[in-house]
C-alpha positions, -999 to +999 in steps of 0.1 A: -487+524-302-480+488-314-510+486-338-501+516-357-464+506-359-474+473-373-494+490-401-465+511-411-442+481-410-464+465-435-464+496-457-426+495-455-403+518-474-433+534-492-441+557-462-405+568-460-406+578-496-435+600-489-471+599-476-482+613-509-475+580-527-482+556-499-517+567-492-527+562-528-511+529-533-517+512-500-546+529-484-566+497-484-551+494-449-569+527-440-606+523-436-634+535-413-650+505-395-687+502-400-712+508-373-730+477-360-763+494-367-793+483-388-790+511-413-822+504-430-842+510-398-818+538-389-824+556-422-862+555-416-856+573-383-833+598-400-859+606-427-887+609-402-867+633-381-847+653-407-870+683-408-892+677-377-900+704-352-885+683-325-852+681-343-851+718-350-858+725-314-832+701-303-805+718-323-816+753-315-816+746-278-783+727-277-765+756-260-792+757-233-790+721-223-765+704-200-737+686-219-755+683-251-736+700-280-717+732-277-702+743-311-667+757-310-672+793-319-638+806-309-628+815-345-662+820-361-666+857-357-633+867-372-628+840-399-660+823-411-685+839-434-717+823-420-717+800-389-689+775-396-688+783-434-658+800-450-667+814-484-636+831-495-633+857-523-623+842-556-620+857-591-638+889-582-667+870-566-668+842-539-662+805-540-700+798-537-711+824-562-720+799-590-741+778-566-758+808-551-765+823-585-781+790-595-803+790-564-814+826-571-826+815-606-841+782-596-876+794-604-866+796-641-868+758-643-831+747-646-823+717-624-796+724-598-774+693-592-752+688-562-727+660-558-718+648-524-685+628-523-672+611-492-664+579-474-684+556-452-696+586-432-720+593-462-723+560-480-759+546-482-772+582-485-762+591-450-761+629-444-770+633-481-806+622-476-816+647-449-796+674-467-814+667-499-848+668-482-840+703-468-830+717-502-860+702-520-884+716-493-871+751-500-862+750-537-883+722-551-872+690-568-882+654-571-859+624-573-828+612-555-802+615-582-775+589-586-784+552-580-755+526-584-762+493-600-749+476-568-735+488-535-725+474-502-747+498-483-785+498-482-805+529-488-838+539-470-855+554-500-854+523-523-849+486-522-824+473-548-822+437-559-798+424-586-781+393-600-750+382-581-727+387-610-725+424-608-689+436-601-684+470-586-652+489-595-642+520-577-613+544-578-603+531-544-608+493-546-614+467-573-600+492-598-609+490-634-580+485-657-594+507-684-600+536-659-636+541-672-651+554-640-683+575-639-686+608-621-693+589-588-659+572-590-675+539-596-683+516-626-702+483-629-700+453-651-717+419-651-696+388-653-699+351-656-707+334-623-694+298-623-703+272-597-676+246-591-688+214-574-667+184-564-685+152-575-656+128-567-622+131-551-606+137-585-634+153-605-650+188-604-681+198-622-686+234-633-719+250-640-725+285-654-751+302-631-751+336-647-737+338-683-739+369-703-768+384-685-777+404-654-805+423-639-811+452-614-845+459-599-854+491-579-885+494-557-890+530-546-909+541-515-941+561-522-924+593-511-898+591-539-911+612-568-894+618-601-902+626-637-872+611-655-849+581-651-817+578-671-793+549-675-757+560-679-732+537-695-699+536-714-687+523-748-706+493-762-683+469-781-706+439-782-744+439-788-762+445-755-800+439-753-821+453-726-856+445-713-873+472-693-900+463-669-923+487-649-941+468-622-951+435-638-954+449-673-927+446-700-924+482-713-898+477-741-868+458-754-839+479-765-803+475-778-777+497-761-754+515-785-728+541-781-692+548-789-687+576-765-671+573-731-704+583-716-738+574-732-773+578-719-807+561-724-838+579-710-860+551-697-895+552-713-914+547-681-941+567-664-932+594-639-929+581-603-929+544-613-925+525-581-910+493-594-884+493-623-864+464-635-837+462-662-825+429-677-793+429-697-780+404-722-745+406-738-715+383-744-693+412-731-708+436-706-703+473-713-694+496-684-724+509-665-722+541-644-756+539-628-791+553-630-802+589-623-837+600-613-847+636-613-872+662-627-870+692-649-865+717-620-855+719-584-825+706-565-810+671-569-783+659-544-764+629-556-746+607-531-711+595-542-699+576-512-671+551-513-662+532-481-627+537-469-618+563-494-596+593-485-603+613-517-572+606-537-591+584-562-609+615-575-578+621-596-586+589-614-620+599-628-615+607-665-615+644-673-640+638-701-664+622-677-661+651-652-667+676-679-697+658-695-715+642-665-704+670-642-715+700-664-751+703-648-737+704-613-736+737-595-720+724-563-696+696-555-693+687-518-661+669-508-661+652-473-630+632-466-602+628-440-613+605-412-596+575-428-563+592-427-563+606-391-553+573-373-522+570-394-507+605-392-474+607-374-461+642-382-471+678-392-452+671-425-477+644-434-505+669-429-487+692-453-484+664-478-522+659-476-527+696-481-509+694-514-528+663-524-562+679-517-551+711-533-543+692-565-578+675-564-596+708-558-576+727-585-584+699-611-621+700-603-621+738-606-603+736-639-627+710-654-658+725-639-652+763-639-690+771-634-693+748-604-687+757-567-666+734-546-674+730-509-649+711-487-662+697-454-633+693-429-627+663-408-649+658-378-638+650-343-624+616-335-610+599-304-582+574-300-591+545-278-561+530-260-561+509-228-598+516-222-593+554-224-602+579-250-574+603-261-571+629-288-555+623-321-525+645-320-526+658-356-563+660-362-565+698-359-535+703-381-551+680-406-583+701-405-562+732-410-545+716-439-578+709-456-589+744-450-557+759-464-560+737-495-596+748-500-589+785-497-558+783-519-578+766-546-607+790-544-631+766-527-655+771-498-649+753-465-672+741-438-657+733-404-673+701-392-648+697-363-659+731-349-696+725-356-694+693-335-678+712-306-641+709-312-617+689-291-632+656-276-667+667-286-672+632-300-676+619-265-706+642-259-721+632-293-716+595-282-733+601-249-762+618-266-764+588-291-756+610-320-724+592-329-704+561-323-669+562-308-654+554-342-667+587-355-697+576-375-729+596-370-761+580-359-793+589-379-801+618-356-765+629-357-766+629-395-798+649-395-783+675-371-751+679-392-772+682-424-794+708-408-765+729-395-747+727-428-779+737-446-784+766-422-749+779-427-752+776-465-785+795-464-771+822-442-743+826-468-770+827-495-787+855-477-755+874-476-751+868-514-786+881-521-778+913-502-749+920-526-771+916-557-789+946-573-826+943-580-819+940-617-799+909-611 
């Protein structure tokens, strides 16, 4: 395959020294191409169909229809705990015990936070949005959790506008020299924007468009409900003034302060404010981690998607940030792998990825001992060559490596590949307009996967409840 050979030629000796290093240093070459869809309209369809009777009937009748979706159940009965969910025993309980225990006590009023990490398969709240809606319908909750200051993907639930001088840093691209990333693996700063204009063949005029200021404005849809909005930011070295607007009214002016790696400011706005604007003024921008919206109880699912990421950057999130920002979380979902599949050349590389993911999972377990970790395996993909669709030769071995790493680390595992139908199932999903041939799910495909994942998690939850005595 000439294209793949060319990529490895560019990577050079790095690959020969080990995939473990090459993926992390040079994986800018490995990315998941975007769908050519209007995702704003697509997300509307996803929201409208996420819990509809027609969607439920569609999934429940898949096995009865001709060439729709037939999940691969060959290993389910003997290996998986519930559906395609593997919830292994760990430390005298199970991997999902902390999460299920929190669900059992949700009526006591403690918020249950879920983090959803992944690549372009989930960016822009894809999969996260219908999954959040399912959880909140059952267990309550208002708010959509994490909102970045800027992002390349649009989101259905809100419209975000901002000044053009926001710079987005991630653990994958445009890395921050100080390493001050938030729990999402991202950080934001505003910078000086300078317009350079040639006024003669030998003269250039410069004009500062945005100096030491920036703004971000959020306009929520009516269905977005929340009680509290919180700004998360890092150390403040230079004075940073803030003006907070709700609708057309100036609510307050405030000076951000804080010497900790992670600081918070609860925005003094009314619950469910539809339109919120923050204006910042500082000669040196502090690091911003984003805005969170939530309420005092229920489930809050935060989308932490970074396009093109294979997961290795999670090792770059500071331990202090994970322990402080991550403490309220009862479940972390990690969904990676599709960006690596096209570049695998041997079983040994799958094994190297297993060790990488194992190190990521173990670190999260150590830093968040009261949090469950759920690993979602790679979904089906097809290799297009010469007008034909072929299988990726190491996809199944890669899925098995992810599963092995999860079990070894005491994490749960959900088999997306089997849930889709196994080998070459993507072709059927494409025919049914549930996915594109590059592996991205359409809005209906996202909703179907979210529902199946939710159903399996709830089936596992029922098994958990059966093990609990009435006194517990």
